[in-house]
N, C-alpha and C positions, 0 to 999 in steps of 0.2 A: 504494500500500500504506500503510495507516494505522498509525501507531505510537502512537496514542492521545494525540497532542499537539494542543494548541490554539494557534492564532496569531490575535491580534487585530491588524488593520491599521487605521491612521488616516492621514489626509492632513493634513499640517501644514507650515508654513514651516520649512525645515531650520534656519534661524537661531533658531528657538524650540523646537527639539526637546526640550531638557531641561525647559523649562517645560511643554510639552505632554504629554510621555511619562514624565517622572520619571527614576529611575535604577534600577540593578540588572539591566540587560540583559546577556545573554551576548554578543550580537553587534549591532552597528549596521552596516547596509549602505547605502552611497550608491553607486549603480551608474549605468552608462551615461552618463557625463560630465555628471552633474547639477550638480556644484559650479560649473562655468563659467556657469551661468545666473544666478548672483549677480553684482552689478555691479562687484566689485573684490576686491582681496586682503583688505581689512579685513573685508568681509562674509563672505568665505570663511573667514577666521580665526575669526570668531564661530561659524559653523556647525561647524567642526572642534572648537572648544572645547565646544560643546554636545554633539557626538557623544561626546566623552570623558566629559562629566558624566553621560551616560546609561548608561555601562558599569558593571558590577560590577568589583571589584578586578582580576580576571583576565580581563576581557572583551576582545573584539577588535573593532576598527573596520575594515571593509573598504571601501576607496574606489577606484573605477575612474575613470580620466581618460584622455581622448585626450592623447597626448603632443605638445603644442604645442611647436614648436621656435623658438628665438630667431631663427634665420636663414631661417625659411620665408617663402615669397612672400606678402606682405601688401599687394600692389597691389590696387587696386579699379577697377572691379568685377570679380568672378570669377564664372564659371559652371561648375558641375559637373553632368555628365550621369549619371543612374542608369539609363538605358535604358528599356525598355518593361516594363510590368507588366500582368497580365491579371486581370480579375475577372469571372467569368461570361463573357458574350459581349463585354464591354467591354475596350478596350485603352487604356492610359494611357501617356503619355510623362512621365517623372519627371526633374526637374532642380532644382538648388539654386543660388541666388545668394548671394554674400557681399560685403558692403561693409565694408571695414576702416576703423577710426578708432582709431589708437594700438594698444593691447592688446585692444581689443574689436572685435567685428564683428556687424553685423546680418545675419541669415540668413533667407532665404525659401525654402521648399520648395514646389514647384509640381507639381501633378498635372493634366495636360492630357488630358481625355477626348477620344478620337478621334471625329471627325465620322462619324456613320452616315447613311445615306440619309434625308433629311428631318429629321434631328435636329441641332440646332446644337451646336458644340463647347462644352465647359464647362471651367472652370479652378477648381481648389480650391487655395488658397494658405495656408500656415501661416507665421507670422512669429515670430522670437525674436531675442534678443541674447545673445551669449556673451562672457565675459571670458576671453581665451586665457592662462590661467595655466600656467606651466611647472611641472613636477613638483618642481623644486629647492626653491622656497619652502615647499612642503607638507612 
């Protein structure tokens, strides 16, 4: 249902949001654990300051983070299974690996396409690094 509102979306480095987007926004939304993709607390602080600069005086910044715990298991390597997924007639086994290094970890998400008769198995992998910031410093 349309309310006659227009929204313009842009892709930009969140550390440069004030320079890219300017100010006067009602809401800044940083969702789905995006801040931990930055390499450390200093870079996260720069992004949060930029979010604040983008807001109008009574604006709101909404940030969602995974709650990383100080005492969580950070041994390496780790593997997390996400079970099977289906796409059309194809079945995929999905899992993730994590390799911790201090407060950061390298993560790889694997999608293994099941072998069909006469078709070789295929693997799609996505790689990223997360800085496991706890909520307290934010």
